[in-house]
SEGUMAR-434476 format. One record per residue: residue in one letter; residue number from 1; x negated, y, z of N, C-alpha, C in turn. Coordinates in steps of 0.1 Angstrom, whole numbers, padded with zeros to 4 digits, m for minus. Last residue first. Layout:
# SEGUMAR-434476
ATOM residuo num  n_xx  n_yy  n_zz ca_xx ca_yy ca_zz  c_xx  c_yy  c_zz
ATOM       a NUM     X     Y     Z     X     Y     Z     X     Y     Z
...
//
This chain:
# SEGUMAR-434476
ATOM residuo num  n_xx  n_yy  n_zz ca_xx ca_yy ca_zz  c_xx  c_yy  c_zz
ATOM       h  91  0179  0046 m0010  0186  0047  0002  0201  0049  0000
ATOM       r  90  0157  0024 m0027  0168  0033 m0028  0175  0034 m0015
ATOM       r  89  0122  0022 m0027  0135  0017 m0022  0145  0028 m0023
ATOM       k  88  0100  0019 m0054  0105  0027 m0043  0119  0022 m0039
ATOM       i  87  0078  0011 m0072  0087  0002 m0064  0092  0009 m0052
ATOM       p  86  0061  0028 m0084  0074  0025 m0091  0083  0016 m0083
ATOM       g  85  0042  0030 m0062  0049  0041 m0067  0062  0037 m0074
ATOM       t  84  0025  0010 m0053  0039  0009 m0049  0048  0020 m0055
ATOM       v  83  0000  0017 m0064  0006  0004 m0068  0021  0004 m0065
ATOM       e  82 m0003  0042 m0052 m0004  0041 m0067  0003  0028 m0072
ATOM       e  81 m0002  0036 m0026  0009  0043 m0031  0009  0043 m0046
ATOM       i  80 m0027  0022 m0023 m0014  0015 m0021 m0002  0022 m0027
ATOM       s  79 m0044  0044 m0028 m0044  0032 m0037 m0031  0024 m0036
ATOM       d  78 m0037  0060 m0006 m0035  0065 m0019 m0035  0053 m0030
ATOM       k  77 m0047  0043  0015 m0032  0046  0014 m0029  0051  0000
ATOM       v  76 m0074  0043  0009 m0067  0031  0008 m0052  0033  0007
ATOM       e  75 m0079  0070  0013 m0082  0065  0000 m0074  0051 m0002
ATOM       d  74 m0074  0072  0040 m0065  0080  0031 m0067  0074  0017
ATOM       i  73 m0095  0057  0050 m0081  0052  0052 m0072  0059  0042
ATOM       q  72 m0116  0074  0043 m0115  0060  0038 m0101  0055  0039
ATOM       n  71 m0110  0097  0058 m0111  0097  0043 m0109  0084  0037
ATOM       k  70 m0112  0086  0084 m0099  0092  0079 m0099  0092  0064
ATOM       i  69 m0139  0080  0085 m0129  0069  0086 m0116  0074  0081
ATOM       d  68 m0150  0106  0082 m0153  0096  0073 m0142  0084  0073
ATOM       k  67 m0139  0118  0105 m0136  0124  0092 m0138  0113  0081
ATOM       t  66 m0152  0103  0125 m0137  0103  0124 m0133  0108  0111
ATOM       l  65 m0178  0111  0120 m0174  0097  0119 m0159  0096  0117
ATOM       e  64 m0177  0138  0126 m0181  0133  0112 m0176  0119  0110
ATOM       k  63 m0168  0139  0153 m0160  0145  0142 m0164  0140  0128
ATOM       d  62 m0166  0115  0176 m0176  0121  0167 m0168  0126  0155
ATOM       m  61 m0156  0107  0204 m0150  0113  0193 m0160  0121  0185
ATOM       i  60 m0161  0093  0227 m0170  0092  0216 m0164  0097  0203
ATOM       g  59 m0143  0091  0248 m0152  0102  0247 m0162  0102  0236
ATOM       s  58 m0124  0072  0251 m0138  0068  0255 m0148  0080  0253
ATOM       k  57 m0102  0085  0240 m0102  0080  0254 m0116  0077  0259
ATOM       e  56 m0109  0090  0214 m0106  0101  0223 m0107  0097  0237
ATOM       a  55 m0112  0063  0204 m0123  0072  0204 m0121  0084  0213
ATOM       s  54 m0086  0054  0207 m0097  0048  0215 m0109  0057  0215
ATOM       n  53 m0071  0071  0190 m0068  0071  0204 m0080  0065  0212
ATOM       t  52 m0083  0064  0165 m0084  0077  0170 m0082  0078  0185
ATOM       i  51 m0077  0037  0163 m0091  0041  0163 m0092  0055  0169
ATOM       e  50 m0049  0038  0164 m0056  0031  0175 m0071  0035  0175
ATOM       k  49 m0043  0052  0140 m0039  0058  0153 m0047  0051  0165
ATOM       k  48 m0053  0034  0121 m0058  0047  0122 m0055  0054  0135
ATOM       i  47 m0036  0012  0126 m0050  0011  0128 m0057  0024  0129
ATOM       d  46 m0011  0024  0118 m0013  0019  0132 m0028  0018  0135
ATOM       n  45 m0016  0028  0090 m0013  0040  0099 m0016  0036  0114
ATOM       t  44 m0018  0001  0082 m0029  0011  0080 m0028  0023  0089
ATOM       a  43  0008 m0008  0088 m0004 m0013  0096 m0016 m0004  0094
ATOM       d  42  0022  0007  0070  0025  0009  0084  0013  0004  0092
ATOM       k  41  0013 m0004  0046  0011  0010  0049  0012  0013  0063
ATOM       l  40  0022 m0031  0050  0007 m0028  0048  0004 m0013  0051
ATOM       e  39  0049 m0027  0050  0043 m0032  0062  0028 m0029  0061
ATOM       r  38  0052 m0018  0023  0056 m0009  0034  0049 m0014  0047
ATOM       m  37  0045 m0041  0010  0037 m0029  0008  0040 m0019  0019
ATOM       g  36  0066 m0058  0018  0052 m0061  0021  0043 m0049  0020
ATOM       k  35  0088 m0045  0006  0087 m0047  0021  0073 m0050  0025
ATOM       g  34  0082 m0048 m0021  0083 m0035 m0015  0081 m0035  0000
ATOM       l  33  0083 m0076 m0023  0071 m0069 m0026  0071 m0055 m0020
ATOM       g  32  0111 m0080 m0017  0100 m0086 m0008  0087 m0079 m0010
ATOM       r  31  0122 m0066 m0038  0125 m0062 m0024  0114 m0067 m0015
ATOM       a  30  0113 m0081 m0060  0109 m0067 m0058  0111 m0062 m0044
ATOM       i  29  0126 m0105 m0055  0112 m0104 m0055  0107 m0090 m0053
ATOM       e  28  0153 m0096 m0058  0148 m0102 m0045  0133 m0102 m0044
ATOM       p  27  0153 m0088 m0085  0155 m0078 m0074  0151 m0083 m0060
ATOM       v  26  0147 m0114 m0097  0138 m0103 m0098  0141 m0092 m0087
ATOM       k  25  0167 m0134 m0097  0157 m0134 m0086  0148 m0122 m0086
ATOM       d  24  0181 m0131 m0120  0188 m0129 m0108  0179 m0129 m0096
ATOM       a  23  0164 m0137 m0141  0168 m0123 m0139  0175 m0121 m0126
ATOM       g  22  0138 m0160 m0134  0151 m0157 m0138  0155 m0143 m0134
ATOM       f  21  0111 m0168 m0130  0120 m0168 m0119  0135 m0165 m0122
ATOM       i  20  0099 m0169 m0156  0096 m0179 m0146  0107 m0180 m0135
ATOM       m  19  0110 m0147 m0171  0110 m0161 m0177  0108 m0171 m0166
ATOM       v  18  0105 m0126 m0154  0119 m0129 m0157  0120 m0144 m0162
ATOM       v  17  0077 m0127 m0154  0084 m0129 m0142  0098 m0133 m0144
ATOM       i  16  0072 m0121 m0182  0068 m0134 m0176  0075 m0137 m0163
ATOM       v  15  0082 m0095 m0182  0088 m0105 m0191  0084 m0119 m0185
ATOM       m  14  0064 m0082 m0165  0078 m0083 m0162  0086 m0094 m0170
ATOM       v  13  0040 m0085 m0179  0042 m0091 m0166  0056 m0093 m0162
ATOM       f  12  0047 m0068 m0201  0043 m0082 m0203  0045 m0090 m0190
ATOM       l  11  0050 m0043 m0188  0062 m0050 m0195  0059 m0065 m0197
ATOM       v  10  0024 m0039 m0180  0035 m0040 m0170  0047 m0047 m0176
ATOM       e   9  0011 m0037 m0204  0007 m0048 m0195  0018 m0050 m0184
ATOM       p   8  0022 m0014 m0215  0025 m0027 m0222  0021 m0039 m0212
ATOM       t   7  0013  0005 m0195  0027  0002 m0197  0029 m0011 m0204
ATOM       s   6 m0017 m0006 m0178 m0009  0002 m0187  0005 m0003 m0189
ATOM       i   5 m0033 m0004 m0147 m0024 m0013 m0156 m0016 m0003 m0165
ATOM       f   4 m0058 m0005 m0126 m0053  0003 m0137 m0045 m0007 m0146
ATOM       l   3 m0066 m0003 m0093 m0058 m0011 m0102 m0053 m0003 m0114
ATOM       l   2 m0099  0004 m0083 m0085  0008 m0084 m0079 m0001 m0095
ATOM       m   1 m0122 m0005 m0060 m0118 m0007 m0073 m0103 m0004 m0074
//
């Protein structure tokens, strides 16, 4: 299930967050959320690497199975990127 949120819903949530936590806490919350999403993406990549390495080492590298797993992981990453798209970190 994908997360579909329209602009008015995002604005409503932002107003509620500002009312509850205050304007000075919003950047801190956004940083924490961004960091959490980055860690989730990194963990997904690590899991993908471990599965691929284990399959190669044990000789059970089934191309179709690997392709299916890769496609599912890519779908999860795309879903995460959809959610984290507006929460990009400035360098």
